[in-house]
C-alpha positions as CSV (number, residue, x, y, z in Angstrom):
1,M,-108.5,55.6,26.4
2,P,-108.2,53.0,29.2
3,A,-105.6,55.1,31.1
4,T,-108.1,58.0,31.3
5,R,-110.8,55.7,32.8
6,L,-108.3,54.4,35.3
7,L,-107.3,57.9,36.4
8,L,-110.9,59.0,36.5
9,A,-111.8,56.0,38.8
10,L,-108.8,56.7,41.0
11,G,-109.7,60.4,41.1
12,L,-113.2,59.6,42.2
13,V,-111.9,57.5,45.0
14,L,-109.6,60.3,46.1
15,V,-112.2,62.9,46.1
16,S,-114.6,60.6,48.0
17,A,-111.9,60.0,50.6
18,V,-111.1,63.7,51.0
19,G,-114.8,64.6,51.1
20,H,-115.2,62.3,54.0
21,A,-112.0,63.2,55.8
22,G,-113.2,62.1,59.2
23,Q,-113.6,58.6,57.8
24,A,-110.4,58.5,55.8
25,D,-107.1,57.4,57.3
26,D,-104.3,59.9,56.3
27,A,-101.9,57.0,55.6
28,N,-104.4,55.4,53.2
29,L,-105.1,58.8,51.6
30,D,-101.3,59.2,51.0
31,I,-101.1,55.8,49.4
32,L,-104.1,56.6,47.2
33,R,-102.6,59.9,46.2
34,S,-99.3,58.3,45.3
35,T,-101.1,55.7,43.2
36,I,-103.0,58.5,41.4
37,R,-99.8,60.4,40.7
38,A,-98.2,57.2,39.2
39,N,-101.3,56.6,37.0
40,K,-101.3,60.3,36.0
41,K,-97.7,59.9,34.8
42,A,-98.7,56.8,32.8
43,L,-101.6,58.8,31.2
44,V,-99.2,61.6,30.3
45,A,-96.8,59.0,28.8
46,A,-99.5,57.4,26.8
47,S,-100.9,60.7,25.6
48,L,-97.7,62.5,24.8
49,T,-95.6,60.9,22.1
50,L,-92.0,61.6,23.0
51,S,-88.8,60.7,21.2
52,D,-86.1,58.9,23.3
53,D,-84.2,62.2,23.5
54,E,-87.3,64.2,24.5
55,A,-88.3,61.7,27.1
56,A,-84.8,61.7,28.7
57,K,-85.1,65.4,29.2
58,F,-88.9,65.7,29.8
59,W,-89.4,63.1,32.6
60,P,-86.9,64.6,35.2
61,L,-88.5,68.0,34.7
62,Y,-92.0,66.5,34.9
63,D,-91.1,64.9,38.2
64,E,-89.8,68.2,39.6
65,Y,-93.0,70.0,38.3
66,Q,-95.3,67.4,39.8
67,K,-93.4,67.6,43.2
68,K,-94.0,71.3,43.3
69,L,-97.7,70.8,42.3
70,T,-98.0,68.2,45.0
71,G,-97.2,70.8,47.6
72,V,-100.0,73.0,46.2
73,N,-102.4,70.1,46.0
74,D,-101.6,69.1,49.6
75,R,-102.8,72.5,50.7
76,L,-106.1,72.0,48.7
77,V,-106.6,68.7,50.3
78,A,-106.1,70.3,53.7
79,L,-108.7,73.0,52.8
80,V,-111.2,70.4,51.7
81,K,-110.7,68.4,54.9
82,D,-111.1,71.6,57.0
83,Y,-114.3,72.6,55.1
84,T,-115.9,69.1,55.2
85,T,-115.0,68.7,58.9
86,N,-116.4,72.1,59.9
87,Y,-119.2,72.4,57.3
88,G,-122.0,72.2,59.8
89,T,-120.6,74.9,62.1
90,L,-118.8,77.1,59.6
91,T,-118.7,80.7,60.8
92,D,-118.5,83.7,58.4
93,E,-114.9,84.3,59.5
94,H,-113.9,80.7,58.9
95,A,-115.7,80.7,55.5
96,M,-113.7,83.8,54.5
97,K,-110.5,82.3,55.7
98,L,-111.0,79.2,53.7
99,T,-112.0,81.2,50.6
100,E,-108.8,83.3,50.9
101,Q,-106.7,80.2,51.3
102,Y,-108.4,78.6,48.3
103,L,-107.7,81.6,46.1
104,D,-104.1,81.5,47.3
105,V,-103.9,77.8,46.3
106,E,-105.3,78.6,42.9
107,K,-102.8,81.4,42.3
108,D,-100.0,79.2,43.4
109,R,-101.1,76.4,41.0
110,V,-101.0,78.9,38.1
111,D,-97.7,80.3,39.3
112,V,-96.1,76.8,39.2
113,R,-97.5,76.2,35.7
114,R,-96.2,79.6,34.5
115,E,-92.8,78.9,36.1
116,Y,-92.4,75.5,34.3
117,L,-93.9,76.5,30.9
118,P,-90.7,78.0,29.6
119,Q,-88.7,75.1,30.9
120,F,-90.9,72.6,29.1
121,A,-90.7,74.8,26.0
122,K,-86.9,74.5,26.0
123,L,-87.3,70.7,25.9
124,L,-90.3,70.1,23.6
125,P,-91.8,71.7,20.5
126,G,-94.7,74.1,21.2
127,R,-97.4,71.7,20.1
128,K,-96.2,69.1,22.5
129,V,-96.0,71.6,25.4
130,A,-99.6,72.7,24.6
131,R,-100.7,69.1,24.5
132,F,-99.1,68.4,27.8
133,F,-100.8,71.3,29.5
134,Q,-104.1,70.3,27.9
135,I,-103.7,66.8,29.4
136,E,-103.0,68.3,32.8
137,N,-106.0,70.6,32.5
138,K,-108.3,67.7,31.5
139,M,-107.1,65.6,34.5
140,D,-107.6,68.5,36.8
141,A,-111.1,69.1,35.4
142,V,-112.1,65.5,36.2
143,V,-111.1,65.9,39.8
144,R,-112.6,69.3,40.1
145,Y,-115.9,68.1,38.7
146,Q,-116.1,65.4,41.3
147,L,-115.1,67.8,44.0
148,A,-117.9,70.1,42.9
149,E,-120.4,67.3,42.9
150,D,-119.4,65.9,46.3
151,I,-118.7,68.9,48.4
152,P,-121.8,70.8,49.7
153,V,-122.2,74.5,49.0
154,V,-121.9,76.8,52.0
155,E,-125.3,77.6,53.4
156,E,-126.2,81.3,53.6
157,S,-127.0,81.2,57.3
158,A,-125.6,79.4,60.2
159,T,-128.9,77.8,61.1
160,R,-129.9,74.7,59.2
């Protein structure tokens, strides 16, 4: 699917930009993230066959859902920037703080999805709702895979 490849390419660029936060201009990162969101929406549209009536109801809720997720994702980007900026001098305390914040972000991502699941279920049949969340999960997996590949693992000791 061409839309998937486009999203993957854009996701790789985003992850690379976040992973090198000191080199990435925040304005350019914001533009890039907006572009990815637009392409993500296009991928959802291409992958989720909606009737005109379903689409009229789905897209406003989708936009609201994505706006809420963007707030969660912004926190993840900030954590990745913090980590990559401080990786070489990371203390035990800072590592624990980042880990706690990361788990809070993950919990909040699940909370947003749980909050919107019944709302999507009111608009679409169960199979389409399940497909939508599968699409979301696949797109997240691509970005997370690249993050895992690009971000170094915390070293066990402060000395290198």
